[in-house]
Structures are given as structure tokens and as C-alpha cells.
Steps between C-alpha positions, in 0.01 A plus 500: 500500500399706184827626352658599826297775686672828505499750786365784292143370455317216371720463183657168412812416302603207280740214592328388814645193676400173341420368849286743704253505784146564376262604782166323484168533676286183527122515532353173614121413476291186542593337169760711349805711582656786299864600496569853380849650448480830674726708277395330183127554460352252276721228601246305699385154472274264707497144615318271738716614788802734575762259364308430176453881439868561556590226259261647246656844546840359398349304222376824346832689542582477125154597390498796727849591397358593156278762656781629727718544186223696337528746796868510460575283815699191561378219720771306698555176311500298820253679737516409867144530625477647845156499671485821690112486581227250537137602518192293539209572257192280516373661184782326297322194363541278183414800288631777724750787453768665706296738708696615804699808516869427620642701780805551275301694243505830674631814336502643146504267202846448363543582133622161412166347630297729268728401220416131567135581491535680164711212366230252594252698315710497197563127526132424540395706205770332290371154593145594422600604144734199450267232625172635368480231227652214707266433784445178682158483673525440884392163635146512654420840344666811635556831341624539151785742406262790434335453832832490686610813331165672599534367847862639545381842385198499709723423811748768403211753519419381854862522605511855359205589697652369808776760485253783434489521126172624373389554144208523274366148378596569153858578581512199733399270210857561351749271688792722392337802681438291811862382516637845440291646777579207740874545452462870553310451822756242625779746439324758710369510862267212416791289435469151656738212457233255587293595198804487277570130604126410482461656156830350350414165646156495344604590144791251503292220642259525216770557242674177602161327489456608145849390411433156658172455322621625149585267221856535371514663163 
């Protein structure tokens, strides 16, 4: 659990147990499954089936821990994954995305989840700058780094609109404006934990893609 949940709200404290249960929702499709840590939006990985997705989630523990640390949070060093929900989603294919809303995502958005989203943005922007001159083209084509960055920002605009954010086209051209208004909406009545999980997953998934395709410098 993130830093031991307090009884006074969604805040979290340091020194969480090294071994701790992590609630996971698993979304299973025809060719792929996604495992998402419900209280750690962005910690979400896929595999050919449930077991492979859970193994991938554990494999990415250290990489996600960097993002958690950027939000002032501590991941358990030995997480015990506990599947609390399984949903079928035929839309999940080889190139799918986590799509289904979890029954556990009701209520207002905890502050630590918004902190993880903001930390993921900072991490993504840092990787874009650091890897700009060290790019390995994808096999069989695929987006280059500039196209991935543009795609991430385009999707963020769509996510913002999903929670009611409206703005003039000129303002929406600025990713910083979109992110600021998205966070503001998520803090208010439009707050929706599903969109936090979806948005954080998306930016980290592409950040890790860039890292994996970059040449070490």
C-alpha cells in the first residue's frame, strides 16, 4: 500500500512495509491481458494472458518506483499482487489498451493518484529531452520519437475532453495548458479515478517505449 493510508483522507506516509498487498484489476481480451495496480495508477503492464501480465507488472516494479519516488511515494519492495477483479474485454487485442472501468474506482480521486499522474508527465518530458539525440528506429517502421510525443499530447487532449475540459484550439495546442486544466478538472466534481489510471498508463507506456528504443549515450 502507498505509504500506509491514513484515516484522515487520501494522504500517504513514508516507511510503508517492504512486503505489502497490491490490489490489481485484470482485463482479459482475445490476445492480451492487462494487469493494473488500482492504487498505483500507471503501474500497468500487459501479457499474452493473466499470468504473463502479472509477471510483467512485477518486472516493471523498479521502473515504476522511479515515478512513484517523483511523487513522494514508496512502493513496497516485495509487492504481493492480489487480483481483486477480472473483467472480460474483447476490445483488448494485440494492440489494445486497458479500457474497462473498475468497480473499485468509485469516489473522488485521491491526491496521491494525481501526484503520480503529474510525476509521470515530468518523467516523460525528461526522457524526451534526454533521448532526443539517441534514437533507435523501430523495426518494421513505427513512430519516431517526435511522433510518439505528438501522439501522447493528442491523447491527453482527448482525455481532458472526457472529463469536461473545453478550451479554444490555440490554448489546447499547448500541452502544459491541457495538463493543468485536466488536473484541475480531476480535482473537482469531474474527478474520475479511471481517467487518472488510463492517462498515467498511457504516458508511461510510451515513455518506457522511448527508453527501450533509445541508444545509450
